[in-house]
Structures are given as structure tokens and as C-alpha cells.
C-alpha positions as CSV (number, residue, x, y, z in Angstrom):
1,M,56.9,84.6,92.8
2,I,60.2,86.2,91.9
3,G,62.9,85.6,89.3
4,P,65.9,83.4,90.1
5,H,68.5,86.2,90.2
6,L,66.3,88.5,92.3
7,A,65.7,85.6,94.7
8,R,69.4,85.1,95.1
9,E,70.0,88.8,95.6
10,W,67.2,89.1,98.1
11,W,68.4,86.1,100.0
12,R,72.1,87.3,100.0
13,R,71.2,90.7,101.4
14,S,68.6,89.5,103.9
15,H,70.7,86.6,105.2
16,P,74.3,87.5,104.6
17,K,75.6,84.9,107.1
18,T,73.9,81.9,105.6
19,S,76.0,79.7,103.3
20,S,73.4,78.2,101.0
21,L,70.1,78.8,99.3
22,F,67.4,76.2,98.8
23,I,64.5,77.2,96.6
24,K,61.5,75.6,95.0
25,D,61.5,75.7,91.2
26,D,58.5,76.0,89.0
27,D,57.9,76.9,85.3
28,R,58.3,80.7,85.7
29,G,60.5,81.4,88.6
30,L,61.8,80.5,92.0
31,E,60.1,80.6,95.4
32,V,61.8,80.8,98.8
33,T,60.1,78.2,101.0
34,D,59.2,78.4,104.7
35,E,61.6,75.6,105.4
36,V,64.4,77.7,103.9
37,L,63.5,80.7,106.0
38,S,63.5,78.6,109.1
39,K,66.8,77.1,108.2
40,G,68.2,80.6,107.6
41,R,67.0,81.9,111.0
42,S,68.6,78.9,112.7
43,E,71.9,79.5,110.9
44,Q,71.8,83.2,111.7
45,H,71.2,82.4,115.4
46,Q,74.1,79.9,115.4
47,H,76.4,82.5,113.8
48,R,75.4,85.1,116.4
49,V,76.2,82.7,119.2
50,S,79.6,81.8,117.6
51,T,80.4,85.5,117.0
52,M,79.4,86.4,120.6
53,G,81.8,83.7,121.8
54,N,84.6,85.2,119.7
55,C,83.8,88.7,121.0
56,C,84.0,87.5,124.6
57,Q,87.3,86.0,123.8
58,Y,88.7,89.4,122.6
59,M,86.5,91.5,125.0
60,G,85.6,93.7,122.1
61,P,82.7,94.5,119.7
62,Q,81.5,92.2,117.0
63,K,83.7,92.3,113.9
64,N,82.4,94.5,111.1
65,T,83.9,96.1,108.1
66,Y,82.8,99.6,108.7
67,V,85.9,101.7,108.1
68,R,84.2,105.1,107.2
69,V,86.0,106.8,110.1
70,S,89.2,104.8,110.5
71,L,90.3,104.6,106.9
72,P,89.9,108.3,106.0
73,A,91.5,109.2,109.4
74,V,94.5,107.0,108.7
75,C,94.9,108.2,105.1
76,F,94.5,111.9,105.9
77,V,96.6,112.0,109.1
78,W,99.5,109.9,107.6
79,Q,99.5,111.9,104.4
80,I,99.6,115.2,106.3
81,A,102.5,113.7,108.3
82,M,104.3,112.9,105.0
83,V,103.8,116.5,103.8
84,I,105.4,117.8,107.0
85,L,108.2,115.3,107.1
86,F,109.0,115.9,103.4
87,G,109.0,119.6,104.0
88,V,111.5,119.2,106.9
89,F,113.9,116.6,105.4
90,I,113.5,115.9,101.7
91,R,115.4,117.9,99.0
92,Y,116.5,117.4,95.4
93,D,119.9,116.0,94.9
94,K,122.6,117.7,92.9
95,E,121.5,116.0,89.6
96,S,117.8,117.0,89.9
97,D,118.4,120.5,91.4
98,T,118.6,123.6,89.3
99,H,122.2,123.9,90.4
100,W,123.0,121.0,88.1
101,V,123.9,123.5,85.4
102,E,126.6,125.0,87.6
103,H,127.8,121.6,88.8
104,K,127.9,120.3,85.2
105,K,130.2,123.2,84.2
106,H,132.4,122.9,87.2
107,E,132.9,119.1,86.7
108,N,133.1,119.3,82.9
109,L,130.1,117.0,82.5
110,T,127.2,116.9,80.0
111,D,123.5,116.2,80.5
112,L,124.1,112.6,79.4
113,D,126.2,112.2,82.6
114,N,123.2,112.8,84.7
115,D,122.1,109.6,86.4
116,F,118.5,110.1,85.3
117,Y,119.4,109.0,81.7
118,F,121.1,105.9,83.0
119,R,118.6,104.8,85.7
120,Y,115.2,106.0,84.5
121,P,114.6,103.1,82.1
122,S,115.2,100.6,84.9
123,F,113.0,102.7,87.2
124,Q,110.1,102.6,84.7
125,D,110.4,98.8,84.6
126,V,110.5,98.4,88.4
127,H,107.6,100.8,88.8
128,V,105.5,98.8,86.4
129,M,106.3,95.6,88.3
130,I,105.2,97.2,91.6
131,F,101.9,98.6,90.5
132,V,100.9,96.4,87.6
133,G,102.8,93.2,88.1
134,F,102.2,92.7,91.8
135,G,98.7,94.2,91.5
136,F,97.4,91.9,88.8
137,L,99.1,88.8,90.2
138,M,96.8,89.2,93.2
139,T,93.6,89.2,91.1
140,F,93.2,85.4,91.0
141,L,90.5,85.2,93.6
142,K,87.0,85.0,92.1
143,R,85.5,87.9,94.1
144,Y,88.6,89.9,95.3
145,S,90.1,91.5,92.2
146,Y,89.2,95.0,93.3
147,G,90.9,94.4,96.6
148,G,94.0,92.8,95.0
149,V,94.7,95.7,92.7
150,G,93.2,98.5,94.7
151,F,94.9,97.7,98.1
152,N,98.2,97.0,96.2
153,F,97.8,100.5,94.8
154,L,97.2,101.9,98.3
155,I,100.1,100.1,99.9
156,A,102.6,101.2,97.2
157,S,101.5,104.8,97.1
158,F,101.9,105.2,100.9
159,G,104.9,103.0,101.1
160,L,107.0,104.8,98.6
161,Q,106.6,108.0,100.5
162,W,107.5,106.5,103.8
163,A,110.4,104.6,102.2
164,L,112.0,107.7,100.8
165,L,112.1,109.0,104.4
166,M,113.2,105.8,106.1
167,Q,115.9,104.9,103.6
168,G,117.0,108.5,103.5
169,W,117.5,108.6,107.3
170,F,119.6,105.5,107.2
171,H,121.5,105.9,103.9
172,S,121.7,109.4,102.6
173,L,121.1,111.9,105.5
174,D,123.5,114.7,105.2
175,P,124.9,115.3,108.7
176,A,125.9,118.9,107.8
177,T,122.5,120.0,106.7
178,G,120.2,117.4,108.2
179,K,118.5,116.9,104.8
180,I,117.8,113.9,102.6
181,Y,118.8,114.4,99.0
182,I,116.8,112.2,96.6
183,G,117.2,111.4,92.9
184,V,116.1,108.7,90.5
185,E,118.1,106.0,92.3
186,S,116.2,106.9,95.5
187,L,112.9,106.3,93.6
188,I,114.1,102.8,92.6
189,N,115.1,102.0,96.2
190,A,111.7,103.2,97.5
191,D,110.0,100.9,95.1
192,F,112.2,98.0,96.3
193,C,111.2,98.9,99.8
194,C,107.5,98.8,98.9
195,A,108.0,95.3,97.3
196,G,108.6,93.8,100.7
197,S,105.3,95.0,102.1
198,L,103.5,93.9,98.9
199,I,104.9,90.4,99.2
200,A,103.7,90.3,102.8
201,F,100.2,91.5,101.7
202,G,100.1,88.4,99.4
203,A,100.0,86.1,102.5
204,L,97.2,88.2,104.0
205,L,95.1,88.8,100.8
206,G,91.4,88.8,101.4
207,K,91.7,88.5,105.2
208,V,92.6,92.0,106.3
209,S,91.0,95.4,106.1
210,P,92.5,98.4,104.2
211,V,93.4,100.0,107.5
212,Q,95.3,96.9,108.5
213,T,97.2,97.0,105.2
214,M,98.3,100.5,106.0
215,V,99.6,99.3,109.4
216,V,101.4,96.4,107.8
217,T,103.0,98.8,105.4
218,L,104.0,101.3,108.0
219,F,105.8,98.7,110.1
220,G,107.0,96.8,107.1
221,I,108.8,99.8,105.5
222,T,110.3,100.6,108.9
223,L,111.6,97.1,109.5
224,F,112.8,96.9,105.9
225,A,114.9,100.0,106.2
226,V,116.5,98.8,109.4
227,E,117.3,95.3,108.2
228,E,118.6,96.7,104.9
229,Y,120.9,99.0,106.7
230,I,122.3,96.2,108.8
231,I,122.7,93.8,105.8
232,L,124.1,96.3,103.3
233,D,125.9,98.8,105.4
234,L,127.0,97.1,108.6
235,L,127.6,93.6,107.2
236,H,128.6,95.0,103.8
237,C,126.7,92.3,101.9
238,R,125.9,92.5,98.2
239,D,122.3,92.0,97.3
240,A,121.5,93.8,94.0
241,G,118.2,92.0,93.3
242,G,117.0,91.8,96.9
243,S,116.8,88.0,97.4
244,M,117.7,88.7,101.0
245,V,116.4,92.1,101.9
246,I,113.3,92.1,99.8
247,H,112.0,88.6,99.1
248,C,113.2,86.7,102.1
249,F,112.2,89.4,104.5
250,G,108.9,90.2,102.9
251,G,107.9,86.6,102.6
252,Y,108.7,85.7,106.2
253,Y,107.2,89.0,107.4
254,G,103.9,88.2,105.8
255,L,103.9,84.6,106.9
256,A,104.5,85.5,110.5
257,I,101.6,88.0,110.5
258,S,99.4,85.4,108.9
259,W,100.4,82.8,111.5
260,V,99.5,85.2,114.3
261,L,96.2,86.1,112.6
262,Y,95.2,82.5,112.1
263,R,91.5,82.0,111.4
264,P,90.2,78.6,112.6
265,N,86.9,79.1,110.8
266,L,88.2,80.4,107.5
267,H,86.6,77.4,105.9
268,Q,83.3,79.4,106.1
269,S,84.7,81.5,103.1
270,K,86.1,78.6,101.2
271,N,83.6,79.0,98.4
272,L,85.3,82.3,97.6
273,H,88.9,81.1,98.3
274,G,89.6,80.1,94.8
275,S,89.7,81.3,91.2
276,I,87.5,81.3,88.1
277,Y,88.5,81.3,84.5
278,H,88.8,85.1,83.9
279,S,90.3,85.8,87.3
280,D,93.2,83.5,86.6
281,L,93.7,85.1,83.2
282,F,94.0,88.5,84.8
283,A,96.5,87.2,87.3
284,M,98.5,85.7,84.5
285,I,98.9,89.3,83.1
286,G,100.6,90.2,86.3
287,T,102.9,87.2,86.0
288,L,103.9,88.2,82.5
289,F,104.7,91.8,83.5
290,L,106.8,90.6,86.4
291,W,108.5,87.9,84.3
292,M,109.4,90.4,81.5
293,F,110.7,93.1,83.7
294,W,112.5,91.0,86.4
295,P,115.9,91.5,84.7
296,S,115.5,95.2,85.2
297,F,114.5,94.6,88.9
298,N,117.7,92.7,89.6
299,S,120.0,95.0,87.7
300,A,118.4,98.4,88.4
301,I,120.9,99.6,91.1
302,T,124.0,97.6,90.2
303,D,127.2,99.3,89.1
304,H,127.4,100.9,85.8
305,G,128.8,98.8,83.0
306,D,129.5,95.1,83.4
307,G,127.7,94.6,86.7
308,Q,124.3,95.7,85.4
309,H,124.9,93.9,82.1
310,R,125.7,90.6,83.8
311,A,122.8,90.9,86.3
312,A,120.3,91.3,83.4
313,I,121.7,88.3,81.5
314,N,121.8,86.0,84.6
315,T,118.2,86.8,85.6
316,Y,116.9,86.5,82.0
317,I,118.4,83.0,81.8
318,A,117.3,81.8,85.2
319,L,113.7,82.9,84.5
320,A,113.5,81.0,81.3
321,S,114.8,77.9,82.9
322,S,112.3,78.0,85.8
323,V,109.4,78.1,83.4
324,L,110.2,74.7,81.9
325,T,110.7,72.9,85.2
326,A,107.6,74.5,86.7
327,V,105.6,73.3,83.8
328,A,107.1,69.8,83.9
329,I,106.4,69.3,87.7
330,S,102.9,70.7,87.3
331,S,102.1,68.3,84.6
332,L,103.7,65.3,86.4
333,A,101.7,66.0,89.5
334,H,98.3,65.7,87.8
335,K,97.1,62.2,87.1
336,K,96.0,63.3,83.6
337,G,99.1,65.5,82.9
338,K,97.1,68.8,83.0
339,L,98.7,72.0,84.1
340,D,97.7,74.0,87.2
341,M,97.5,77.8,86.6
342,V,98.6,78.4,90.2
343,H,102.0,76.9,89.4
344,I,102.4,78.7,86.1
345,Q,101.5,82.1,87.7
346,N,104.0,81.8,90.5
347,A,106.7,79.1,90.2
348,T,107.8,80.4,86.8
349,L,109.0,83.6,88.6
350,A,111.1,81.7,91.3
351,G,114.3,81.8,89.2
352,G,114.2,85.6,89.2
353,V,113.7,85.7,93.0
354,A,116.6,83.3,93.7
355,M,119.0,85.0,91.3
356,G,118.6,88.4,93.0
357,T,121.7,88.2,95.3
358,A,124.1,86.5,92.9
359,A,122.8,88.3,89.8
360,E,125.9,90.6,89.4
361,F,128.4,87.8,90.4
362,M,130.3,85.6,87.9
363,I,127.9,82.7,88.4
364,T,128.2,82.0,84.7
365,P,125.3,81.5,82.3
366,Y,125.0,77.7,82.9
367,G,125.1,78.4,86.7
368,A,122.1,80.8,86.2
369,L,120.3,78.0,84.2
370,I,120.9,75.6,87.1
371,V,119.5,78.1,89.6
372,G,116.3,78.6,87.5
373,F,116.0,74.8,86.9
374,C,116.1,74.0,90.7
375,M,113.9,76.9,91.7
376,G,111.1,76.0,89.3
377,I,111.0,72.5,90.8
378,I,111.3,73.6,94.5
379,S,108.6,76.3,94.1
380,T,106.1,74.0,92.4
381,F,106.7,71.3,95.0
382,G,106.0,73.9,97.6
383,Y,102.6,74.7,96.1
384,L,101.8,71.0,95.8
385,F,102.9,69.8,99.3
386,I,104.4,72.5,101.6
387,T,101.4,74.9,101.5
388,P,98.9,72.3,102.5
389,F,101.3,71.0,105.2
390,L,101.8,74.5,106.7
391,E,98.1,75.1,106.9
392,K,97.2,71.8,108.4
393,Y,99.9,71.4,110.9
394,L,101.4,74.9,111.5
395,K,98.1,76.8,111.2
396,L,99.6,79.1,108.6
397,Q,97.1,80.4,106.0
398,D,99.1,81.8,103.0
399,T,96.6,83.1,100.5
400,C,99.0,83.7,97.6
401,G,101.7,81.1,98.5
402,V,104.4,83.7,99.2
403,H,106.3,81.0,101.1
404,N,106.9,79.2,97.8
405,L,107.6,82.2,95.5
406,H,109.3,84.6,97.8
407,A,110.4,83.3,101.2
408,V,112.1,80.0,100.3
409,P,113.5,81.1,96.9
410,G,114.7,84.4,98.6
411,M,116.4,82.5,101.4
412,L,118.0,80.0,99.0
413,G,119.0,82.9,96.8
414,G,120.8,84.5,99.7
415,F,122.7,81.3,100.4
416,I,123.5,80.8,96.7
417,G,125.0,84.3,96.8
418,A,127.1,83.4,99.8
419,I,128.5,80.3,98.1
420,V,129.2,82.1,94.8
421,A,130.9,84.9,96.8
422,A,133.1,82.5,98.8
423,A,134.1,80.8,95.6
424,A,135.2,84.0,93.8
425,S,138.8,84.3,92.7
426,T,141.1,86.7,90.9
427,E,141.4,84.2,88.0
428,V,137.7,84.6,87.3
429,Y,137.1,88.2,88.3
430,S,140.6,89.7,88.0
431,E,141.9,91.8,90.9
432,E,140.1,95.0,89.8
433,G,137.0,93.1,89.0
434,L,136.9,91.5,92.4
435,I,137.3,94.8,94.2
436,N,134.6,96.4,92.0
437,T,132.1,93.6,92.4
438,F,132.3,93.3,96.1
439,D,133.4,96.8,97.0
440,F,136.5,95.7,98.7
441,E,137.6,99.3,99.4
442,G,138.2,101.5,102.4
443,K,137.7,99.6,105.7
444,Y,136.7,96.5,103.7
445,A,139.9,96.5,101.5
446,N,141.4,93.5,103.4
447,R,138.2,91.4,103.5
448,G,138.7,88.1,101.7
449,V,136.1,86.3,99.6
450,G,135.6,83.5,102.2
451,T,134.8,86.2,104.8
452,Q,132.5,87.9,102.4
453,G,130.7,84.6,101.8
454,G,130.2,84.2,105.6
455,Y,128.8,87.7,105.9
456,Q,126.4,87.0,103.0
457,A,125.1,84.0,104.8
458,A,124.7,86.0,108.0
459,G,122.8,88.7,106.1
460,T,120.3,86.0,105.0
461,C,119.8,85.0,108.6
462,V,119.3,88.6,109.7
463,S,116.6,88.9,107.0
464,I,114.8,85.8,108.2
465,A,114.9,87.0,111.8
466,F,113.6,90.4,111.1
467,G,110.8,89.0,109.0
468,L,109.7,86.4,111.6
469,V,110.1,88.5,114.8
470,G,108.8,91.7,113.2
471,G,105.9,90.0,111.6
472,A,104.9,88.3,114.9
473,L,104.9,91.6,116.7
474,V,102.9,93.4,114.0
475,G,100.5,90.4,113.9
476,L,99.8,90.9,117.6
477,I,99.0,94.6,117.0
478,L,96.6,93.6,114.2
479,K,94.8,91.2,116.5
480,F,93.1,94.0,118.4
481,P,89.5,94.2,117.2
482,I,89.6,97.8,116.1
483,W,90.7,97.6,112.5
484,G,87.5,96.7,110.7
485,D,88.8,93.3,109.4
486,P,86.2,90.9,108.0
487,A,84.6,88.0,109.8
488,D,85.6,84.5,108.9
489,D,82.6,84.1,106.6
490,N,83.2,87.4,104.9
491,C,86.7,87.0,103.6
492,F,87.9,87.1,100.0
493,D,84.9,89.2,99.0
494,D,85.2,92.7,97.5
495,E,81.7,93.6,98.8
496,A,83.1,94.1,102.3
497,Y,85.1,97.2,101.3
498,W,84.1,98.2,97.8
499,E,81.0,99.6,96.1
500,L,80.4,97.0,93.4
501,P,78.5,97.4,90.2
502,E,75.3,95.4,89.8
503,E,75.7,92.0,88.1
504,E,74.5,92.1,84.5
505,E,72.3,89.1,84.9
506,D,70.5,90.7,87.9
507,I,69.3,93.7,85.9
508,L,68.5,92.1,82.5
509,P,65.1,90.4,82.3
510,P,65.3,86.7,81.4
511,V,63.9,87.2,77.9
512,L,65.4,85.5,74.8
513,E,65.3,88.6,72.7
514,Y,67.4,87.0,69.9
515,N,64.9,84.2,69.3
516,N,63.4,85.7,66.2
517,H,65.9,84.0,64.0
518,M,64.9,80.7,65.4
519,I,61.2,80.8,64.4
520,N,60.0,77.7,62.8
521,K,63.1,75.8,64.1
522,Q,62.2,72.4,65.4
523,D,64.5,72.7,68.4
524,I,63.0,76.1,69.6
525,A,61.5,74.5,72.7
526,E,64.7,72.7,73.6
527,S,66.7,75.9,73.2
528,N,64.4,77.9,75.4
529,F,64.5,75.2,78.1
530,T,68.3,75.2,77.9
531,M,68.7,78.9,78.3
532,E,66.3,79.1,81.2
533,E,68.1,76.3,83.0
534,T,71.4,78.0,82.4
């Protein structure tokens, strides 16, 4: 005879592929019956046959999560490559170099003119969003909190290094010296670049190995840098908060990868594909961090003065509006009027996503309210109806619902920016304000607002195309059975890649040590029975 928790642990370790445990109960413990053992052997045999069929399909070995060689190899080799590339290309810019003292005297500046003092507060906010906000938002799965936070940490740590190089080569490479000069604004842009890959990771959460997340990040950062260069430099679009280049691209990039990596037997892990009370509470912490700091995200790299001020105000208002409509639709959708934490964690942020492109434009405060109002409704409807439709008919498994929080609001935000740009006028902006807001200078001095609106819409289409096509290609690379990704019945479980602490109930004996205060109580027998049953 063995105790109930030890029985479950023995069964889980001895028969990891079985989905249920049937045990015979008696007064003191639990006994695994011969019928159960027979059933387990049969299930294991069926699983082996199914797995062998999948292996024949890919002509590769059986899937396993052993990454002791591949993960350290990727981390060491790629980090050494970063060291070499940084040594060759990366240098401090004039405001972070020791020659700042000379430059300050020559230009008659003070230390307060250093961009660090202007940008660093926004950088701190964005940095918290990337590592804490995104990380904790992904802890909603009942057995994948380590993976949600830990792999988010890994992606961002590698991604920001690769982003400094990729964005530097495209935006700030000095042709005279062949060097990339970085400062605090470079750090903000690198975090933005990482956000695209973290959004994509949300669609793949629980279904990929840490090695695959590194591959997703490597290609995601590269594609991001290219599409950002096309949209911002070649098309001369304005996208301060990244509705197009960050959210739209990252969302469709992750969705395309997830579509290619479709798992027809993912239902075998459906018991873990959900949340519990405390996991949803941790995820709500991520939501609140993102919600509070989103005005900094959308305004971090805008022009000094009115542009940054206006972007923060517009984002602040849109976010507040999206909360109320998300709550309203969530309550209406439930027959008893109850709220769904999935909607509150995600749809309440959609206003900030959609406001990214138009944040620094003269959309007006009531216009920002309208954007947030509509996005809260659209995002919540997406979780209620679009996500089930995509999985059932398009075979698209989107773990975090990035389609509803990032892809669609990002796409709509890009088109909203195009409409607002096309409607701009000197009466609203003033002639100097129009030039400053849209950078109508140099070779773009003669560009009209209608033309600018057209290019803004084209930029959104470029972002979608890069996300879908790039994601499909990366998904094909990730289909090769060499990455240590989990089997269909082993998804959404931290145990696949993390050393987990023992469960408290497994190591504590089932003794009611606090029963002394209940001596002589008439309900002592009932209490003992209740605790043992629990």
C-alpha cells in the first residue's frame, strides 16, 4: 500500500505517456490495480505506434526534449559571435564616449543636453515592459510559468544584442569608419526589436523548445530590422509606437510559424492548456505593468517636446477606454454576466497597441477614446469567436491569442495612422508643425499629406507580408526534428525543460498535526474525513 501522492508520482514517472490514473481506494491509502497496469501498458503501446508513425513521416528520431548538447552549444556559440561582432562594429556614440567633455565645450552644451537624461526614464519603462510585462503575461498556463518567464528572459537577452547589430547596420553604420555608434536611444530601439520576437513567442508558448525560441529570435530580429528599414527609411512612414513594425509584424510572424507547426494531436495536452487561480493572477501582474508603462512605449522615441507629450496623452486615454469596453463585452458574452480573465489580461491592452502609429499625430483626445473604445470590443470578440474559428478551420493554434491583441490591433493601428495622416492639415498642425510631425524635409519636402497617408497604408501591408512570409519560412526550418521540441502529449509543461522543486504535498506526510485544538469536538471524525478526502 502507498499514499495517494506517492502513487500519483510513481504512476506519472513510470507511465509518462498515459493520460489518466485509476486507483482503488481504501481506508489508509491507494493501490494501483492490475487492470490499471494493463491499461497503462496498452496506452503506452498505442503511443509508441503513433509516435513511430510520426517519425516515419519525418524520417527522423522520436521526439524528445533532451537539449543538453544543443542548447548550451547555441548559447555559447551565438554569444561568442556577439562578442566578436561587437568588438568589430560597436562603439559608444558621442554622448556616451569620454570625448563628450570636449564635444560639450565645443558646442556650448551642458550635461543636461545629453540625450541620456531625456531618454533614460522612457528606456527604463520600456525595459520593464519587455522583461516583466511580457514575461508575466505569459504565466497564465497552469504548468508553464517557468517557461513563460524564463524563455522570455532568454529571448530578450539574446535579442537585444542581435538587435543592436542589425539595427545598427541598417540605420547608424558610419560609412567612413564602418562602426556602429550606440547610445540610450539605441537601447530603446533594441528593446522594441525584441518585442516583435516576444509577441511571436506568445503564439508558440508551450509548444517549442528553448533552442527553437533562439532560432525564432535570430530570424525574427533579422526580419524586423529589414522591414523596419523599408517602412521607416525607404517609405518614410511614421510609426512611433510600432503598431506596424512591432505588433503587426510580430503577431503575423508568430501566427505563420504556429500555422506551419500545427499539431493535430495537441488535444493530448489539453489538461495543461489552461490556467488556474494563481497562474491567472501572476499573468495579471504582467498586464498591469504593460498597461501602466504603455504611454512610455509609444512615446519613447518621438520628437522632443510636443510629439512625445501628445503620444503619452493619446495612449493613456486609449488604454483607459479599452478597459471599459473589454469588460463590457466580456460580461455580455457570459450567460451569468461573469468576467473572463483572458479578456481582462489581454483586450484591455489593445487600445495601446492600436494607438502606436497615430500616437504622435493630432488625433485629438476624443479620437484616442474612440480608438480605445473600438479596440476593446474588437479584441474581446476575437478571443470569443475568432480564435476558436482559426483553430478549427485554419488549423492555427495560438496559445496566447496574439492575433487578437497584437496582429489585428496592430494592423488596424497602421491603417488608422494612414487615415489620420491623410486628413492632416495646416489649420490643425500649422505649417511648421506639419513639417516637424511628418519630417517633410530634404527629399520629402514636397510630399503631401495624402501621399503620406498612402505610404502609411503601404507600410502596414509590408509589415503583414514580412510577418506571414518570413514566419512561414522560419516555421519550415523549425519542422526539422532536431530541435528537441516536446511531443504533443508533453506540451505546456515546465517539466520538459526545467528542474522543478518537489510538490509540497508529496513530501509532507498526510498527518493532521494541528488536530490537538479539536480534541473533544464532536465533529472531529467529520473533519478528519474531510481532510483525507481533500
